[in-house]
C-alpha positions as CSV (number, residue, x, y, z in Angstrom):
1,X,-23.3,-16.4,24.6
2,X,-21.8,-13.0,25.7
3,X,-21.3,-10.0,23.2
4,X,-17.5,-10.8,22.8
5,X,-18.1,-14.5,22.3
6,X,-20.6,-13.3,19.4
7,X,-18.2,-11.0,18.0
8,X,-15.4,-13.3,18.0
9,X,-17.6,-15.8,16.2
10,X,-18.8,-13.5,13.5
11,X,-15.2,-12.4,13.0
12,X,-14.2,-16.0,12.4
13,X,-17.2,-16.2,10.0
14,X,-16.0,-13.0,8.1
15,X,-12.7,-14.6,7.6
16,X,-14.1,-17.8,6.4
17,X,-16.4,-15.8,3.9
18,X,-13.2,-14.0,2.7
19,X,-11.2,-17.0,2.2
20,X,-13.6,-18.7,0.2
21,X,-14.2,-16.0,-2.2
22,X,-16.8,-13.5,-0.9
23,X,-15.8,-9.9,-1.7
24,X,-14.4,-8.0,1.4
25,X,-16.8,-5.2,0.8
26,X,-20.1,-7.4,0.9
27,X,-18.7,-9.9,3.6
28,X,-17.9,-7.1,6.1
29,X,-21.2,-5.3,5.7
30,X,-23.2,-8.5,5.9
31,X,-21.5,-9.4,9.2
32,X,-21.6,-5.9,10.5
33,X,-25.3,-5.5,9.8
34,X,-25.8,-9.0,11.4
35,X,-23.7,-8.2,14.3
36,X,-25.5,-4.8,15.0
37,X,-29.1,-6.7,14.8
38,X,-27.8,-9.4,17.4
39,X,-26.5,-6.7,19.5
40,X,-29.7,-4.7,19.5
41,X,-32.0,-7.6,20.0
42,X,-29.9,-9.6,22.5
43,X,-28.2,-6.8,24.4
44,X,-30.5,-4.1,24.2
45,X,-33.6,-6.1,24.4
46,X,-35.4,-4.6,21.1
47,X,-38.0,-6.3,19.2
48,X,-36.6,-7.7,15.9
49,X,-38.6,-5.0,13.8
50,X,-37.2,-2.3,15.7
51,X,-33.7,-3.6,15.7
52,X,-33.5,-4.1,12.0
53,X,-34.9,-0.7,11.4
54,X,-32.2,0.7,13.6
55,X,-29.4,-1.3,12.1
56,X,-30.3,-0.5,8.6
57,X,-30.5,3.2,9.6
58,X,-27.1,3.2,10.9
59,X,-25.6,1.0,8.2
60,X,-26.9,3.9,5.6
61,X,-25.5,6.7,7.8
62,X,-22.2,5.5,8.6
63,X,-20.5,5.0,5.2
64,X,-21.7,8.5,4.2
65,X,-20.6,10.3,7.5
66,X,-17.2,8.8,7.3
67,X,-16.6,9.0,3.8
68,X,-17.8,12.7,3.2
69,X,-14.5,13.8,4.5
70,X,-12.4,15.7,1.6
71,X,-9.4,13.6,2.8
72,X,-10.7,10.7,0.9
73,X,-10.4,12.8,-2.4
74,X,-6.6,12.0,-2.2
75,X,-7.4,8.4,-3.5
76,X,-8.7,8.9,-6.7
77,X,-6.3,12.0,-7.2
78,X,-3.2,9.8,-6.5
79,X,-4.6,7.0,-8.7
80,X,-5.2,9.4,-11.8
81,X,-1.9,10.9,-11.3
82,X,-0.3,7.6,-12.2
83,X,-2.3,6.9,-15.1
84,X,-1.8,10.3,-16.7
85,X,2.0,10.0,-15.8
86,X,2.1,7.1,-18.1
87,X,0.6,9.0,-21.0
88,X,3.0,12.0,-20.3
89,X,5.8,9.7,-21.1
90,X,7.4,10.0,-17.6
91,X,7.5,6.4,-17.1
92,X,9.7,5.8,-20.2
93,X,11.8,8.6,-19.3
94,X,12.8,7.5,-15.8
95,X,13.3,4.1,-16.9
96,X,15.6,5.2,-19.5
97,X,17.6,7.3,-17.2
98,X,17.9,4.5,-14.7
99,X,19.1,2.0,-17.4
100,X,21.7,4.5,-18.3
101,X,23.1,5.1,-14.8
102,X,22.9,1.8,-13.3
103,X,22.7,-0.7,-16.1
104,X,26.3,-1.6,-16.0
105,X,25.8,-3.3,-12.5
106,X,25.2,-7.0,-12.2
107,X,21.5,-7.6,-13.2
108,X,21.6,-3.7,-13.9
109,X,18.3,-3.7,-15.9
110,X,16.7,-5.3,-12.9
111,X,18.2,-2.6,-10.7
112,X,17.2,0.1,-13.1
113,X,13.5,-1.3,-13.1
114,X,13.4,-1.0,-9.2
115,X,14.7,2.5,-9.3
116,X,12.5,3.5,-12.1
117,X,9.5,2.1,-10.2
118,X,10.4,3.8,-7.1
119,X,10.6,7.0,-9.0
120,X,7.4,6.4,-10.8
121,X,5.8,5.7,-7.3
122,X,6.5,9.2,-6.2
123,X,3.8,10.0,-8.6
124,X,1.4,7.1,-8.5
125,X,-0.5,5.8,-5.5
126,X,-1.4,2.5,-7.0
127,X,0.8,-0.7,-7.0
128,X,-1.2,-2.4,-9.8
129,X,-1.0,0.5,-12.0
130,X,2.8,0.6,-11.6
131,X,3.3,-3.1,-12.2
132,X,0.9,-2.9,-15.4
133,X,3.0,0.0,-16.8
134,X,6.6,-1.5,-16.4
135,X,5.4,-4.7,-17.5
136,X,4.9,-3.0,-20.8
137,X,8.2,-1.0,-20.8
138,X,10.7,-2.9,-18.8
139,X,10.0,-6.5,-19.6
140,X,10.5,-6.4,-23.2
141,X,13.8,-4.6,-22.7
142,X,15.1,-7.0,-20.4
143,X,14.0,-10.2,-22.5
144,X,15.7,-8.5,-25.7
145,X,19.0,-8.4,-23.5
146,X,18.7,-12.2,-22.6
147,X,17.3,-11.7,-19.2
148,X,15.5,-14.9,-17.6
149,X,11.7,-14.3,-18.0
150,X,10.9,-15.3,-14.5
151,X,13.5,-13.0,-13.1
152,X,12.2,-9.9,-15.2
153,X,8.7,-10.7,-14.3
154,X,9.4,-11.1,-10.6
155,X,11.5,-7.8,-10.6
156,X,8.6,-5.8,-12.2
157,X,5.9,-7.5,-9.9
158,X,8.0,-6.7,-6.7
159,X,8.9,-3.3,-8.0
160,X,5.3,-2.3,-8.4
161,X,4.9,-2.9,-4.7
162,X,7.0,0.3,-3.8
163,X,4.1,2.3,-4.7
164,X,2.2,1.3,-1.7
165,X,4.9,2.9,0.5
166,X,6.4,5.7,-1.4
167,X,4.0,8.8,-1.3
168,X,1.7,9.6,-2.7
169,X,0.1,6.4,-1.5
170,X,-3.3,5.7,-1.5
171,X,-2.9,2.7,1.1
172,X,-1.3,5.2,3.6
173,X,-4.4,7.4,3.2
174,X,-6.5,4.5,4.0
175,X,-4.7,3.7,6.9
176,X,-4.8,7.3,8.1
177,X,-8.5,7.5,7.7
178,X,-9.2,4.2,9.6
179,X,-7.0,4.9,12.5
180,X,-7.3,8.7,12.4
181,X,-3.8,9.4,12.0
182,X,-2.0,12.4,10.3
183,X,-2.2,11.9,6.7
184,X,0.7,14.3,6.3
185,X,3.1,12.8,8.7
186,X,2.3,9.4,7.1
187,X,3.0,10.4,3.7
188,X,6.3,12.1,5.1
189,X,7.1,8.9,6.9
190,X,7.0,6.9,3.8
191,X,10.0,8.2,2.0
192,X,13.1,6.9,3.7
193,X,11.6,3.3,4.2
194,X,10.5,3.3,0.3
195,X,14.2,4.2,-0.4
196,X,15.5,1.5,2.0
197,X,13.3,-1.1,0.5
198,X,14.3,-0.1,-3.1
199,X,17.9,-0.3,-1.9
200,X,17.5,-3.7,-0.5
201,X,15.7,-5.0,-3.5
202,X,18.8,-3.6,-5.7
203,X,21.4,-5.3,-3.5
204,X,19.3,-8.6,-3.7
205,X,19.2,-8.4,-7.6
206,X,23.0,-7.9,-7.9
207,X,23.6,-10.6,-5.6
208,X,21.4,-12.9,-7.5
209,X,23.1,-11.8,-10.8
210,X,26.4,-12.2,-9.6
211,X,25.8,-15.7,-8.5
212,X,24.1,-16.5,-11.8
213,X,25.0,-14.2,-14.6
214,X,22.6,-15.9,-16.8
215,X,19.7,-14.3,-14.9
216,X,20.6,-10.6,-16.1
217,X,23.6,-9.4,-17.9
218,X,24.9,-5.9,-17.3
219,X,24.2,-3.1,-20.0
220,X,27.3,-1.3,-21.1
221,X,28.1,1.3,-23.8
222,X,26.6,4.4,-22.4
223,X,28.9,7.5,-22.3
224,X,28.7,10.2,-19.7
225,X,27.0,12.6,-22.3
226,X,24.3,10.1,-23.0
227,X,23.9,9.5,-18.9
228,X,23.6,13.3,-18.4
229,X,21.2,13.8,-21.4
230,X,18.8,11.3,-20.0
231,X,18.2,13.3,-16.7
232,X,16.2,16.2,-18.1
233,X,13.2,14.1,-19.7
234,X,12.9,12.3,-16.2
235,X,12.9,15.7,-14.0
236,X,9.2,16.3,-14.3
237,X,8.5,13.4,-12.1
238,X,10.6,15.3,-9.5
239,X,9.1,18.5,-10.2
240,X,5.5,17.0,-9.6
241,X,6.5,15.4,-6.3
242,X,8.1,18.8,-5.1
243,X,4.9,20.7,-6.0
244,X,2.9,18.3,-3.9
245,X,5.1,18.0,-1.0
246,X,5.7,21.8,-0.9
247,X,2.0,22.5,-1.1
248,X,1.3,20.2,1.7
249,X,4.2,21.2,4.0
250,X,4.5,24.6,3.0
251,X,1.0,25.5,4.2
252,X,-0.3,26.3,0.7
253,X,-3.1,23.9,0.8
254,X,-4.5,20.5,2.1
255,X,-3.1,17.2,1.0
256,X,-6.2,17.0,-1.1
257,X,-5.7,20.2,-2.8
258,X,-2.0,19.4,-3.3
259,X,-2.8,16.1,-5.0
260,X,-5.3,17.9,-7.2
261,X,-2.5,20.4,-8.2
262,X,-0.3,17.5,-8.9
263,X,-2.8,15.9,-11.0
264,X,-3.4,19.1,-13.2
265,X,0.4,19.7,-13.7
266,X,0.9,15.9,-14.9
267,X,-2.3,16.5,-17.2
268,X,-0.7,19.4,-18.8
269,X,2.4,17.4,-19.5
270,X,0.4,14.7,-21.0
271,X,-1.4,17.2,-23.3
272,X,1.8,18.5,-24.3
273,X,3.2,15.1,-25.1
274,X,0.2,14.4,-27.4
275,X,-2.2,12.7,-25.2
276,X,-5.5,12.0,-27.1
277,X,-9.0,12.0,-25.9
278,X,-9.1,8.2,-26.0
279,X,-6.3,8.0,-23.7
280,X,-7.6,10.6,-21.3
281,X,-10.9,8.9,-21.1
282,X,-9.3,5.4,-20.4
283,X,-7.2,7.2,-17.8
284,X,-10.2,8.5,-16.0
285,X,-12.4,5.3,-16.3
286,X,-9.7,3.1,-14.8
287,X,-9.1,5.6,-12.1
288,X,-12.8,5.6,-11.3
289,X,-13.2,2.0,-11.5
290,X,-10.1,1.4,-8.9
291,X,-11.6,4.3,-6.8
292,X,-15.0,2.8,-6.6
293,X,-13.7,-0.7,-5.6
294,X,-11.5,0.8,-2.7
295,X,-14.5,3.2,-1.5
296,X,-17.1,0.3,-1.7
297,X,-14.5,-1.7,0.5
298,X,-14.2,1.1,3.1
299,X,-18.0,1.4,3.4
300,X,-18.5,-2.3,4.1
301,X,-15.7,-2.3,6.5
302,X,-16.8,0.9,8.3
303,X,-20.2,-0.9,9.1
304,X,-18.3,-3.8,10.5
305,X,-16.0,-1.6,12.6
306,X,-19.0,0.1,14.0
307,X,-20.3,-3.1,15.3
308,X,-16.9,-4.0,16.7
309,X,-17.2,-1.0,18.5
310,X,-20.5,-1.8,20.0
311,X,-19.1,-5.2,20.9
312,X,-16.0,-3.7,22.4
313,X,-13.8,-6.2,20.9
314,X,-10.8,-4.0,20.0
315,X,-10.4,-2.8,23.7
316,X,-10.8,-6.5,24.7
317,X,-8.0,-7.7,22.2
318,X,-5.9,-4.6,23.2
319,X,-6.3,-5.8,26.9
320,X,-5.5,-9.4,26.1
321,X,-2.4,-8.5,24.1
322,X,-1.1,-6.1,26.8
323,X,-1.7,-8.8,29.7
324,X,0.7,-11.3,27.7
325,X,3.6,-12.3,30.0
326,X,6.2,-11.9,27.0
327,X,8.4,-9.2,25.4
328,X,6.5,-6.7,23.4
329,X,8.6,-7.3,20.5
330,X,7.6,-11.0,20.4
331,X,3.8,-10.0,20.4
332,X,4.5,-7.5,17.6
333,X,6.0,-10.3,15.6
334,X,3.1,-12.6,16.3
335,X,0.8,-9.8,14.8
336,X,3.2,-9.3,11.9
337,X,3.0,-13.1,11.3
338,X,-0.7,-13.3,11.1
339,X,-0.6,-10.6,8.5
340,X,1.6,-12.8,6.4
341,X,-0.9,-15.6,6.7
342,X,-3.6,-13.2,5.9
343,X,-1.9,-11.8,3.0
344,X,-1.7,-15.3,1.2
345,X,-5.6,-15.0,1.0
346,X,-6.6,-11.5,1.0
347,X,-5.8,-8.2,-1.2
348,X,-3.8,-5.6,0.5
349,X,-6.4,-3.0,1.0
350,X,-8.9,-5.6,2.1
351,X,-6.6,-7.0,4.7
352,X,-5.7,-3.9,6.2
353,X,-9.0,-2.2,6.6
354,X,-10.4,-5.7,8.0
355,X,-7.7,-6.0,10.6
356,X,-6.6,-2.3,11.5
357,X,-9.7,-1.9,13.7
358,X,-8.3,-4.6,16.2
359,X,-4.6,-4.6,15.7
360,X,-4.0,-0.8,15.8
361,X,-5.4,-0.4,19.4
362,X,-3.6,-3.4,20.5
363,X,-0.3,-2.1,19.1
364,X,-0.8,1.3,20.8
365,X,-1.6,-0.3,24.0
366,X,1.4,-2.5,23.5
367,X,3.3,0.5,23.2
368,X,2.2,2.1,26.4
369,X,-1.0,4.2,25.7
370,X,-2.3,6.8,23.6
371,X,-0.7,9.7,25.7
372,X,1.5,11.5,23.1
373,X,3.6,13.2,25.6
374,X,4.6,9.8,27.2
375,X,8.6,9.6,27.1
376,X,8.9,6.0,28.3
377,X,7.0,3.2,26.7
378,X,7.3,-0.5,25.9
379,X,8.4,0.1,22.3
380,X,10.1,3.3,22.9
381,X,7.7,5.8,21.2
382,X,5.0,8.0,21.9
383,X,1.7,7.1,21.0
384,X,1.6,9.2,18.1
385,X,4.8,8.0,16.8
386,X,3.8,4.5,17.4
387,X,0.7,5.1,15.2
388,X,3.0,6.4,12.2
389,X,5.7,3.7,12.7
390,X,3.2,0.9,12.7
391,X,1.4,2.3,9.7
392,X,4.7,2.0,7.7
393,X,5.2,-1.4,9.2
394,X,1.9,-2.7,8.3
395,X,1.7,-1.1,4.8
396,X,4.9,-2.9,4.2
397,X,3.4,-6.0,5.2
398,X,0.6,-5.4,3.0
399,X,3.0,-5.2,0.2
400,X,3.7,-9.0,0.6
401,X,0.1,-9.6,-0.2
402,X,0.9,-8.4,-3.9
403,X,3.7,-10.8,-4.5
404,X,2.6,-13.9,-2.7
405,X,0.2,-16.8,-3.9
406,X,-2.5,-17.5,-4.2
407,X,-3.9,-13.8,-4.4
408,X,-0.8,-11.9,-5.5
409,X,-2.5,-9.3,-7.6
410,X,0.6,-7.7,-8.9
411,X,1.7,-11.1,-10.4
412,X,-1.5,-11.6,-11.9
413,X,-1.4,-8.2,-13.6
414,X,2.1,-8.8,-15.0
415,X,0.9,-12.3,-16.4
416,X,-2.2,-10.4,-17.7
417,X,0.1,-7.9,-19.5
418,X,2.4,-10.5,-20.8
419,X,0.5,-13.7,-21.9
420,X,3.8,-15.3,-22.7
421,X,4.7,-15.5,-19.0
422,X,2.4,-17.6,-16.8
423,X,1.4,-16.5,-13.6
424,X,3.3,-19.4,-12.0
425,X,6.5,-18.0,-13.4
426,X,5.8,-14.7,-12.2
427,X,5.2,-15.9,-8.8
428,X,8.4,-18.0,-8.8
429,X,10.4,-14.8,-10.1
430,X,9.0,-12.9,-7.3
431,X,9.6,-15.2,-4.5
432,X,12.9,-14.0,-3.5
433,X,11.8,-10.5,-2.9
434,X,9.5,-12.0,-0.2
435,X,12.8,-12.4,1.8
436,X,14.0,-9.1,0.8
437,X,10.6,-7.5,2.3
438,X,11.1,-9.4,5.3
439,X,14.6,-7.8,5.8
440,X,13.3,-4.4,5.3
441,X,10.6,-4.9,8.0
442,X,13.3,-6.2,10.3
443,X,15.4,-3.0,9.7
444,X,12.5,-0.6,10.3
445,X,11.6,-2.6,13.4
446,X,15.2,-2.4,14.8
447,X,15.8,1.2,13.5
448,X,12.3,3.1,14.0
449,X,14.0,6.4,13.5
450,X,14.3,5.7,9.7
451,X,10.4,5.9,9.9
452,X,10.1,8.9,12.5
453,X,13.0,11.2,11.4
454,X,11.2,13.1,8.4
455,X,7.8,13.4,10.3
456,X,9.8,14.9,13.2
457,X,10.3,18.0,11.4
458,X,6.7,18.6,10.9
């Protein structure tokens, strides 16, 4: 067997391992070590003892050399901001403001939940945390007003996915690290697509409630005085976002330093609101758990990626993609279709870090190469622009994983927080939002300027 054939076979074995339930971190590390061992023995002619020694040495060096970068410090910082914001009361404040301003619309509490999750996403980089928080805040109020429980749970599960796209986003940081893209431009690029996604969610909710008023009646009775009174308590969220963004793009500090400053500001707010030591320790422990999970996955995948580089599989796949005699957009849609299927069996982060080493070079090649000064290209973008644009597209596709069965982590989180609502009901309630996400992806493909406009100012 050739090196490429062995790499393809091992990649197939990896997919099988992940599908049957083996953790992504362990599966990728095992396949990467196996592949490097075979590469050194079969291609380089090393004796087995020497080959395993070199393989294990590389497997130990790769994770440290790649993850020692300070950029990865963004991940725990962004996650911590989300947990601290909950204890600072920012989630309740922004939900109350959204309820008073848009609650009068058909399905108004659902629309308010989507806008509130979008606002909270601006200080939280974790979709799971966003869903868990609003399952405690929004669902009880919706049920008390007579909302359908499936509908209410589905809105919260889908709204939580916005944290993957709206900065600060941990997934966008992971994408930037794997593809060696600009973290600053990716974070800036997520704003408008996140807003578009939230608006599409809101329009769909209003349409569903208009067609079937029993799903979610409007909330009326708020005066203009009450509406304006709800704004000051919600403003700290926008204050924190402004601090982070100005620090990054104003040249005051790196994204990691800006995130740390944002976390400190939210911590001060939480202490002012009466956060206890038990709450702080809980936020720190949960942040550490989620961070450890993400870092472990990154370490395993980096070992696998090194093996793919030895086997030259990414370049081979890129050459295959560019050699197809069909429009570039058709090839792109096929790639996105593969993400839809994989999303049914893998979590969002695992799917991205597993596939990007192959799909990213292919899409860049499909666009016309890595020449950032190139004007004319297949997809109409320079190489750098294509990398940023594809990052937003692929993260939006990853959001589908959070609400599609059988993995659908956000749905399981909502069901876990609300034992009275089964996971099956949550999945059914979230299913219409799959269509909304497909529409959003279509809009971003048709109008890439939505993604690229803000980063163009940097």
